[in-house]
C-alpha positions in Angstrom: -14.5 -30.8 55.0 -17.1 -32.9 52.9 -18.8 -29.0 52.1 -14.9 -28.0 50.8 -14.4 -31.0 48.7 -17.7 -29.3 46.6 -16.5 -26.7 46.3 -13.1 -27.2 44.9 -15.8 -29.4 42.8 -17.4 -27.3 41.9 -14.8 -24.2 41.5 -12.7 -26.7 38.9 -16.3 -28.1 36.8 -16.5 -24.3 35.8 -12.9 -23.3 35.3 -12.4 -26.7 32.6 -16.2 -25.7 32.0 -15.2 -21.9 30.6 -11.3 -21.9 31.1 -10.6 -24.5 28.4 -12.7 -22.3 25.9 -11.5 -19.0 26.9 -7.9 -20.4 26.5 -8.4 -22.0 23.4 -10.0 -18.4 21.4 -7.4 -16.5 23.4 -4.4 -18.7 21.8 -6.0 -19.1 18.1 -6.7 -14.6 18.2 -2.9 -14.8 18.6 -2.2 -17.4 16.5 -4.3 -15.3 13.6 -2.6 -12.3 14.2 0.9 -13.4 13.9 -0.5 -14.8 10.4 -2.0 -11.2 9.7 1.6 -9.3 10.8 3.6 -12.2 8.5 0.8 -11.4 5.3 1.4 -7.9 5.8 4.7 -8.0 5.8 5.2 -10.2 2.2 2.4 -8.1 0.4 4.3 -5.1 1.7 7.9 -6.2 0.5 6.4 -7.8 -3.4 5.3 -5.0 -3.4 7.9 -2.5 -2.8 9.9 -3.5 -5.5 7.0 -2.3 -7.8 6.5 1.2 -5.8 10.5 1.7 -5.9 10.7 1.1 -9.5 7.9 3.2 -10.2 9.4 5.8 -9.0 13.0 6.2 -9.7 11.9 5.8 -12.9 10.2 8.7 -13.3 12.8 10.5 -11.0 15.2 10.0 -14.4 13.2 10.9 -17.6 10.9 14.1 -17.2 8.8 14.8 -20.5 10.8 18.3 -20.5 13.8 16.7 -21.1 12.7 14.5 -23.6 11.1 16.7 -25.2 14.5 18.6 -25.1 12.2 21.9 -24.1 13.8 25.2 -24.2 14.8 26.5 -20.5 11.8 29.2 -21.7 9.2 26.3 -22.1 10.5 25.0 -19.0 9.5 27.2 -16.6 6.4 28.0 -17.7 5.6 24.3 -17.8 3.1 23.3 -15.3 4.8 19.5 -15.0 8.3 21.5 -15.3 6.7 23.7 -12.0 5.1 20.8 -10.5 8.0 18.1 -10.7 6.3 15.8 -8.0 3.6 14.9 -9.8 3.7 12.6 -13.3 3.9 15.4 -16.2 0.8 13.7 -17.8 -1.2 14.1 -14.6 -0.8 18.1 -14.6 -1.4 18.0 -18.0 -5.0 17.5 -17.1 -7.4 19.5 -18.2 -10.3 20.4 -16.3 -12.1 17.3 -17.7 -9.8 15.1 -16.3 -9.2 13.8 -19.7 -5.9 14.5 -21.3 -4.1 16.0 -23.0 -3.4 14.6 -27.2 0.0 15.4 -26.0 0.6 13.2 -23.5 -1.3 10.4 -25.4 1.4 10.4 -27.9 4.5 11.3 -25.4 7.4 8.8 -24.5 7.8 9.5 -21.3 3.8 8.1 -20.2 3.8 5.5 -22.8 7.1 4.0 -20.8 6.0 4.6 -17.4 4.5 0.4 -16.3 0.9 0.5 -16.0 -0.4 1.1 -12.0 -2.1 -1.7 -10.1 -3.8 -1.1 -7.2 -2.6 -2.4 -4.2 
């Protein structure tokens, strides 16, 4: 009987020695993951309206409509053909610089400034 109580005491001591710190660590990991998920949802909610606004503005304002381009010019215009991207991105030259006419265009000037996320 004495040996049984010694074994039970050792097991209880080991559980206290290792079980409590492991349990606290697991609880802390759970709480921190929940907090991280909450912060990620908040960031998504903050940036989502901005992205929707940028997309909706871009969908409504097109350079060929603003500059009143003829149908002939539209058919050969890379911005009209590749209408999924902003026109000033399509009109960049080989070196990556924008054309001067794009800098003066009201569509480019009215576009929102992208912010890093």
